[in-house]
N, C-alpha and C positions, 0 to 999 in steps of 0.2 A: 482528415480532421477527426474522425471517430477515434483514432488511436490516441490523439491528444486528449480527448475527453476521457477515454478509458484510463490513461496515465494519471490525470488530475483527480479523477474519482478514486482511483486506487490509493493515491498519496493521501488524499483527504481522509479516507476511511481508515487507512493505516495509522495516520496521526492520532485520530480519535481513539482507536483501540489501544494504541501504544502509550499515549500520554495523557489522555483525558482523566480528570479527577473522578469521574463516575465509576471507573473501573478500579479505583485504588484498593478496595476491599479484597478483590480477588487477584490483582496483579502481583503483589509481593510473593504469593505462594508459588507462582509458576514463572520460570524464566521465559517461556514462550511469549508472554505478554510484554516483555521488555525488548523484544527483538523485532525491529522494523522489517528486517529481511524475512523472518519467519511469518510474521503476521501478513506482510506484503504479499507473499506467495498465496496464502489462503484467501486473502481479499480478492486477488486476481482470479482465483478459481471461482469464488462466490459471484463476482461480477460477471464472469463468463457465463455462469449458470443462470443468471437472471437477465441476460442480454435480450431475450425475447420481449421483456416487459418495459424496455426503454427505447427511445428513439435516438438517444445520444450515440450509441454504438451498436453494431450488429455484426456478429461473427457466426460463421457456420459451426454447427455443433459437431465436433469430433475430438478425439483424445489428443491429437497433436496440437490443435488450437488451445485446448484446455491447459496443456502443459506449458506451451510457449507463452501464453498470456499470464499464467501464474508466474513464470520466470521473469517476464517483462515487468510485471507489477512489483515483484520482489526487488529486482535490481534498481528500478527507478525510484521506488519508495526509499530504499536504503541510501542511494546517492542524494536524493533531495533532503532526507533527514540529516545527512552529514553536512549539507550545504546551508541549511536554514535552521534557526531556532526561534524562540519567542521574540528575540531582539532583532531579527533580520538575518543577514548573512553572517555565518560563523567565520571569523577571521582568526587564524592561529597566530599566536604571539610566541615567538621563540627566537633562539639564537643560533 
């Protein structure tokens, strides 16, 4: 269950950093802030770093966990950003 919480927290934080209006002043200058995969990785690393301070998820501190959780956050944030937008499910229209 803690992995689900980690993924949902990662996705939420990635969404805020990538799309929230509060970051509009700095976001246009840097491609990094437009990329849910890039932001998602560093969000995962950040959440791993603060996992001592939460009861939602707890992981052992080591470099392998740091890297794997960063990758998990990056991948799932990217996939979820591709599936959902402000109007719900993204449905591709095409021929």
